[in-house]
N, C-alpha and C positions, 0 to 999 in steps of 0.2 A: 253219482254217489254210490260208493261200494255198499254191499249188503253185509259185510263182515270185516274184521280187522283187529288190530291191537292198538290201543291208545298210545303206547310208548314206542311203537315202530316208526321208523323214518321221520324222526324229529328234525325239523329244519335247523341248520347251523346258526350259531350266533351271528348277529349283524342284521341290519335292515330293520323292518317293522315286525311287530308281533305277527304270528301266523294264526289265521282263523280258518278251520276246516269244518264244513257242515257235514255231520255224520248221518243225520236223519232229519227229515222235514215233512210235515203234514200240516193240514189246515190248522192254524193256531198254535203249532208247536215246532220248535227248532232245537236240535241238540248239536252243539259244536265243541270241537277240541280247540283250545287256545294254547299256543306255546309262546312263552315269554323268556327272554334272555336278558334280565336286568332292565326291562322296560318299565316305564311309568307313563301315566297320562300327562299330556302337555300341561304346563303351568296354567291355572285358571280354567282348565277344561273339566266339565262334569258330564257323565253319562246321565241322561234323563229319558228313560225308555218307556215305551207304551206297554210292553209286556212285563209280567212278573219274571224274575230270573232266579233260578236255583243254581248255585255254582259251588264246586268242590275243587280243592287243590289236590290233584292226584299225586304229583311229584313236585318237590321244591318248596318254595315259600313265597309269600306275598303279603303286602299290607294294603288294605282297602281303607279309604277315608270316605266319610259321608258328610253331606252338607250340614247335617244337624250337629256335627261335632264328634260323632262316634268314629273311632278308629279301631280297626280290627286286624290284628296280626294273625296270619293263617299259615299253617304248615300242612304237609301231606295228611290227608284225611279230614281236614277241617272243611266244613261247608256252611253256607249262609243262604237264606232266602231274601231276596231284595224285591220289595213291593214296587209295582208300577210307579213311575215318576219319583221314586226316592233317589235323589241326586247322589251320585257316588263317583269315585275316581280310583284308579290304581296308583297308589303312592309309590310303591316299589315292588320289584320281583327279584328273586334270586336267579342264578343261571339255570337253564333247562327246566323252568317251571311249567308244568302241564296242568291245565284247568279242564274241567268238563262243565259246560254251561248248558242249562236247559231253560229255554225261553218259552213261556206259555201265555196265551191270551187270558186276560182276567175277566 
C-alpha cells in the first residue's frame, strides 16, 4: 500500500470489472478508491455491509438505489453516509467515475 499518491492518476481503462484499490487500512477502518466505467450492480444484488460507509463521487456521476426505495443521483462532490446493513446497490455510473469510500466499524 503506497503512502502517497493522486486519486486521479493511473485510472484503469474501461472494460472488465470495477477497480477497487485500498489506499489506507487500519483496525476498523479502510479507505478505498473505486473506479467505474458505466458499471452497475448485477440485477437483484444488494450490498449489505457490516461497516458504516462514507462515500463521495470525486469525478463522474452515479446513481445509488436503496432497498427502502430511496434513489440518490450523485455527481462530483456529492457524498453520502450509509449505515451498516442498509441495503444498497449501484444503479448506474458514468464513464471514468472515481469514488472515495471510507469503511468504518460501528
